[in-house]
N, C-alpha and C positions, 0 to 999 in steps of 0.2 A: 816490319809491319807495325803501323800505328796502333796504339791502345785505344780503347773506347773513350777514356778521359781526354785524349788528344783530339779525337773526333768531336766529342761533345763540347769541348772548350771553344771550338770554332763554329758551334751551332749545327754540327753535322752528325749528331748522335744516330739519327735514323739511317744515315749513309753507312755507318759501321755495320748495322744489322742487315742492311741490304746486301752487303758483300758476303756476310757469313750465314744469313738465313733468308736468301732471296725469295724463295717461293712460300715462305711461311706467311699465314694470314696475319696482317697487322691490324686491319679494321674489318669488322663485319657489322652491317647495319641493314635496315630495310631499304636504304637508299643506295646500296651497293657495297662492294668489298674491295679491299686493296691488300696485295702482298706487301712485304717490306720493300721489295724492289720497285713495285708500281708506285707506292707512296713516295719513295725517295726520288724516282724519276720525275714524277709530276711536281714535286717540291722544287726540283732543279729547274724544270721548265718555267714554273711561275717566277722563280728567282731571276731567271734570264729575261723574262718578259719585263720585270720591274727595272732591271738594269737597262734594257733597251729603251724604256720610257724615260730614262734619265734620272731615276731615283738614286740617291747617294746615302751612304751610312749616316744614321741619325735622323733621317726623315721618317714620316709616319705613314702607315697603312692601316686599314681596319677590316673587320669581318662582321657581317650581320647575317649569321647563318645558323641553321638548325644542326642537330647532331648528324652529320653526314661526312663522308670521306673528304669532300672538298674543303670543309672547315679546316682539317688538319693540313691539307696541302697549302691552303692559304695562310696557315700559321708557320709551318716549318720552312717554306720558301723564303720569306722575308728574314727569318732568324739566321739564315746562313749568308746574308749579304749586308749585315749590319743595320737593318732597319728596325724601327720601333713599331711593334704590332699591338693593336687595340681590338680585342674581341668586344662586341657590344651586345647588351641584353636586348633581345628581339621582342621582349614583352613591352618595351617602351613605346611611346607614341612617335609618329613620324617627326614631330617637332623636336622631341627629345633626342631621337637618333641623329638628326641634323646638328643639334647643338654639340654632341660628342664628336661627330665627324669633323666639324669645324674646329672645336677646341683642341683636339689632338693633332690637328693639321695634317689629316690624312690626304695623301695624294691619290690613292687608289682604295676603293672599297669593294670587297667581294660580298655581294648581297644575294641571299637565297631568292630565287625567282618566285617563291611562294609569298614573298612580301612586295608586291608591285607598288603599294603605297609608299614604301620606303624609297624605292628606286626613283619614283616620280618626284618625291619631296626633295631628295638629294639633288636631283637634276635641276629642279626649280630653284632651290635656295643656294646650291653650291655647284654651278655649272662647270667650274674648272676641275672638279673632282672626276676621275675616271671611275665609272661604275661597271663592275663585271657581274653578270648574273650566273649563279650556280644552279645547275640542273634545270635548265629551261631557258627560254629566250624572252627578251623584253625589248621593244623598239628603242628604249633609251639606254640600253646597257650592252656591253660586249659579252658574248657568251664565254664563260670561263674555260670550259673543257675544250671547245673548238679552238679558242685563241692560243692557249698554252701549248696545244699539240704541235704547233709550228716551231716551237723552240727546242733547243738542245737539252736532252735529258741527262747528259753527263754531269758528274759531280763538279761543283764549282771549284775552279783551280786555285783561287785565292780567297777562301771563305773568311768572312768577318762576322763574329758573333753579334747578333742583335739582342734586343731585350723587349719584353712585353710591358705595356703600361695599361693596367686594368683600371676601370672606373668604379668608384664606390659612391653610393648615394650621398647627396649633399644635404646638410641641415637647412640650407636656405632654398632648397628646391632645385639646385643644379648639381649634377654628379661631379665628382672630383677625380682627376686622373692621378693615380699614385705613381709618381715618377722618381727615378733615381739616376743621378748623373754618373754613378759608377756602381758596380755590383757590390752588395754587402757580403760579409763573410758567409760561407756555406750555411744553409738553414739547418738547425738542429732538428726542427720538426720534420723536415724532409728526410733527414738521416734516420730518425727514429722510424719513420714509415718504411723506409727501405730495409732497415735492420729487421723489423718485425714482420714485414711482408715476406722476406726471404724468398724472392722470386726464383723459380726454376723455369727457364725458357723452354725446356723440353716438354714440360707437362702442364704448365699453368696457363690460364686464360682468364682475363678480367671482364667485368661487365660494368658499364658506366650508366647509371640510371638518371644522373643529373645533367643539366645543360652545360655544354662545353664552354660557354662564355663565362661561366662562374669560376672564380679562382680555384676553389677547392676541387670540384670534379676535374677541371683541366689539369691542375698541377699535381694533385694527390691521388688521382685515379688514372686518367688517360696518360699523362706524360710519364709518370714514374713507371707505368707498365710498359709502354713502348720503349723507353730508354733501357729497360731491362731485357728487351727482346721478347716481351710477352704481348700477345694480341689482345684487342679490346672489342667487345660488343658495345656499340653505341645505341642506347635506347633513344628513340626520337621523342616519345611521349611516355612518361612513367605510368605504369599500372601495376598494382601489387601482385595480382595473380600472374600477369604476363611476365614479370620479373622472375617469379619462381619457376615458371615454365622454361624461360630462357636459361636459367641456371641449371636446371635439370637436363635440358637438351644439349647445352654446350659444355657441361661439366665445369662451370665457372668456379674459380678458386678465390678471387679477390674482388672487392668492391668498395665504394665510398657511398655512405648513406647519410641522411639527416633524420632528425627525430620524428618528423612527420611521416616519413616512409616507414620507420619502425612501427608507429602507431597504426598505420593503415594495413600493414602486413599482419599485425597481431589481431586486427579486427576481422580478418578473413575467417570464415567458419573452419573448424578443425578438419572437417571432411575435405575442404578445398586445399588447405595447407598440406595435408597428408598425401594428396595425390602426386606431389612432386618430390623427387629425390634431390635434396640440396646438400647431401652429405659431402659433396666435393668442396664446399666452401670451407676455407680455413683462415680467412682474414677479412674482417669487416672494419673499416675505418669510419669514424663518424665525428662530426663537429659542425661548425657553421651556425649552430643554434643550441641553446641548452636543452637537455633531454631529461624529462621527469624520471626520478629514480625508479619508480615502479615500472615504467615502460622499458627502460634499459635492462632492469632485472628480469623482466618477462622475456626479453629477447635472448639474454644469456641462458635462461632456463631452457629455451627452445633450441637455439643453435649451438650452445656450448660457450666456453670462455674464449671466444675468438674475436671479441669486439674491443677495438682500440680507440682511444679518444684523444683528440688534440684540441688545444685552445690557442688560436692564433688568428691573424687577419692578413689582408693584402698588405697592410702597412708593416707587419712584422710581429715581433713578440713570440711567445710560445711556452705552453706547458704540454705535457704528454702523460698519459696514464695507460697502463696495460690492464687487461681484464682481471688478473688475479689481485692486482693492487686495488682496483676499483671495488671489488667484492669486499675488501677489508675497509675501504673508505667510500661507501656508496654516496654518489652525488658529487664526488670530487672531479676536477678537471686535471688533476695531477700536480706535480711539482714543477717549478721553473726549470726550463731547459738549461743545460750547462752553458755558461756564457751570457745568460739573460738574468737580469735582476728584476724581481717583482716587488713592488711596494704598494701598500694600501693607505690611501690618504683621505682625510676628512675634507669638508668643504673649505677649510682654511689652509689646505695643503700641508697639514701636519699628519705624520704617520700615526695610525691608530694602533691600539693595543691588539695583541694576538686574540683572535676570536671576535673582534669587533668589526662591524661592516664599514666599508668605505669604497671609494673609487679605485679600481685596480690600474696601476701604471706599470709599463714595461720600460726597461732601460733601452735606449736607442744605441745601435752599433756606432763605433767611432768612425767607420767609413761606410759609405753606401746608404746613408740615411734617406728616408723617403721625404718627398715634398709633394704638395699638391700642385699639379702642373698649372703654371701661370696664375697662381693664387697664393701670394705671399701671406696675406692676412689669414687665410684658412690654415696654412701651414703653421704659422706661429701659434694659432689657437689650439692646435693639436698637441703641442709640446709644453711641458713644464720643465724647463732646464734641459737635462739630458734624458728625460723620460717622456713617454707619450701614452695616451689612453685610448681605448676603444669604447669607452663609456660604460663599462660593466661595473656592477656593484657586487662586492663579495668580501670574503675574509680568508684568513689562513688559520690552520690549526697548529697544535704544538709540534707536529711532525713535518711541517712545511708544505702540507697539501693545501691547495686552493679550492675554494667552493664559490660558485656564482649564485647569488641570491636574487638577482634582478638585473635589468638593463637600466641605463640612465634614462631619464624621462624623455629625452630627445631621440631615442632610438626604439623602434619597434622591429622585432624579428618575427616574421610570419613565414613558416615553412622554410626557414633557412635563409630568407631574403631580408636584407636590411631595408627598412623604410623610415624615412625621417619625416615627422609629421608637420613641420612648418610649411612645407609646400602645399599640403592638403588644407591646412588652416588658411593659407593665402587664397586658395581657390574659393573656399566656402565663404570667406569674408567678402567676396565680390557681390554677394546677395545683400541688398540694402536693408533687408529685414533682420539681418544677423548683426547683433551688437558686438559679441565676442565669441570666439570659438577656440576650443583646445582639443586637438585629437590625441588620443593616447592608445597604448596597447593594452588590451584586456585579455584575461585568460581564455584560451581556446584549447580544448582537449586534444584536437587533432593537429592544429597548426602551431601550437605553442602560444601565439598571440594573434589577435585580430584587431582591426582598427575600429575604435568608437569615437564619434564626434560628440563632444559635450558643448552645448551652445547656450548663450544668453541671447534672447531675442529683444529686438526693439519693442517699445511699448505698443500695445494694440495689435501686434503681429499674431497671426493665427498659426499655431504650431503645425497643424495638419497640412495647411497650404505650403508652408515653408519647407516641410519635410519633402514634399513632392518636388519642389523647385530645386532643393539641394541634391536630391537623388539624380535629377536630370542633369544638373551641372557636373556632378561627379562622373556621370556616364559620358558626357561630352568632352570633358577636359582632363580626366585622370586616367592613367593606365589601369588595367583591371585589378592588379594586385595592390593598388593604392586607394581604391574606393573604400570608404567606410562601410563596415558591415552593419553598423547600427548607429542610431542618433539618439541623443538624450538631451532634453531641454530642461535647464535649471532656472528656477526663479531666483535663487541666491546668486550673488555675483561670484564669478570665478576668482579664486584666491590670487593675490598679487603680492609681489615684493614692493618695498617702498619706492623702488625705481619705476614701478608700473608694469614690470614684466610678469606675465602670468606664471604661477608656480605649477608647472606641468606635473611635477612629482607629487604634489598634494592631490591633484585631480586624479592621477593614476592610482594613488594609494587607496582611493575609495573602492576600487574594483578588484584589489588583490587581497 
């Protein structure tokens, strides 16, 4: 009998549990349920559909889908026939969705029927792409469930492991596909999550409150649970009290959260929190955005020392810290994972002294290094020799623990989502009454950061009139999470380097 590792190495991890735990619930959601057997069979059906359409290993497919069973069927099917799968953020605009579909060279897209605008835009801009509608029908799409039902549900006889290519926001307004020509060494961050999670498939059940298209909920919540034979409740829309209710109802044991979720749960009145028995929880992983010390400490005081933290990105890297360590080093994101070197550099790329702030760089693996898909210039800009950065500012202490003190000025993290301000600048600059604009992240107690637009107006422009025009432009041209929450008009000129580039870090510093 083959081992789980042998199944997983061919992209067939779910198939292993389908043989051993066929009737166990793998997915529970408000959009339906799947046992491991059903999830595996539908993944096989979709894989066979893709083969029937002529797709071959290395080619791309995509998913634009909410947290529902079809998302995972559309994920696991391609991964067992050597395809490259790209889940897409459905908060984006139709134009942005089309850009990613075209850029990743997707031949087939499974799109949630709740997004008819996306289906119509893909059909209009990319008519050669096959669009399949999940949970519902659309005249321009093939119904996913009805279509795959006609195909063989048996395990693929000659599986070929595929890989995912997720997109991260772009500093120039275009998202970037994080691509690897070969797999890197096993992730130490993932190994730490598995070791500390200590899953027991007989008793455990996970809950995923975050969107499945995001790398962290997908990889460090949904995937590691299912690969361990542990079922997952997929929340379609996160709500603090609803999550507590679901944990109590399903006796959930594991989850992944971001700092904003901690903050919202803690804001619930004590009488609301005390209504729900969440004593079954024994492992909470968090990351994706910095968490204020007082917020994490309050969470630990409430749920106990069960909160683990990682510091990594789609591109790689990694630190990890366990709760008892964190209580001794409040605010730390941990030590560098084994096999990963971390250095802190100043603006001249010289290593800073211990305790001094600088930009944090991770060593890149010798094999399986990431590149930005079809973007050589962006790839080279992310590396400094054999190191790369995610744009974080921080320092290390005498014991080798790392602390984040801020983000690079070109990155805003709001509610765990990366936002790059240049795209917003470019939109607002389209207004002819705006001379200069610089969008920055400013403190927000709930979201960590929110977007503020700082503006120099042309002479004689009326600030009140321009404000209304800019708000309308943002409404029409920007995704919801990219819209500035506030606008500030400066009479003094925005600070610049001798090269003419606006010093975003100096603008941001005013608000921190």
